[in-house]
C-alpha positions in Angstrom: -35.6 -41.0 51.1 -35.6 -44.0 49.1 -32.6 -44.8 46.4 -35.6 -45.9 43.3 -36.4 -41.6 44.4 -33.2 -40.3 44.4 -32.0 -42.0 41.2 -35.0 -40.6 39.0 -34.5 -37.4 41.2 -30.8 -37.1 39.3 -31.5 -38.5 36.5 -34.4 -35.8 35.5 -32.0 -33.8 35.8 -28.9 -35.0 33.5 -27.7 -33.4 30.5 -28.9 -36.0 27.5 -29.6 -38.6 30.1 -26.2 -38.9 31.5 -24.1 -35.9 32.3 -23.9 -33.2 35.0 -22.1 -30.1 36.2 -20.4 -31.2 39.9 -20.2 -27.5 40.8 -23.9 -27.2 40.2 -24.6 -30.3 42.8 -21.5 -29.0 45.1 -19.9 -32.3 44.5 -16.0 -32.5 43.6 -14.8 -31.6 40.3 -13.1 -35.0 39.6 -10.6 -35.6 36.7 -7.8 -37.9 35.2 -4.0 -36.3 36.1 -4.0 -35.1 32.2 -6.7 -32.3 31.8 -6.7 -30.2 29.1 -8.7 -26.9 29.1 -9.3 -27.0 25.3 -10.0 -30.6 24.7 -11.7 -32.0 27.7 -15.4 -31.1 29.1 -15.7 -29.8 32.2 -19.4 -32.4 33.0 -19.0 -35.5 34.8 -20.9 -38.9 34.0 -23.3 -40.0 36.1 -23.6 -43.8 36.7 -25.8 -44.8 40.0 -26.2 -43.8 44.1 -26.3 -46.6 46.5 -26.1 -46.7 50.1 -22.7 -47.2 52.3 -21.1 -47.2 55.4 -18.5 -45.0 54.6 -18.2 -41.8 56.5 -19.8 -38.5 54.5 -16.8 -37.1 52.9 -18.8 -33.6 52.4 -20.9 -31.0 55.1 -23.7 -31.2 52.3 -26.7 -33.1 53.6 -29.1 -35.0 51.5 -31.8 -32.5 51.7 -29.7 -30.0 50.3 -28.3 -32.2 47.8 -31.8 -32.7 46.8 -32.4 -29.2 46.2 -29.5 -28.5 44.4 -30.4 -31.0 42.1 -34.0 -30.5 41.9 -32.7 -26.7 40.9 -31.0 -28.1 37.4 -34.4 -29.3 36.1 -35.4 -26.2 34.7 -32.0 -25.2 33.3 
């Protein structure tokens, strides 16, 4: 999959053009050390996608990730 295609797919699924819920895409839920359930939101900000030579840190393959992202377009 071309990066521009993946980027377009992700951007079409974002909340207000920048936010997503990591759990919906089976991604790690990342937060700062200090977390307050009452005041901090649970969504994450999308910045970019890029190729890497690093080893995968998940068992999720790209085709599965793509399906998860596509499912959030209609939510």
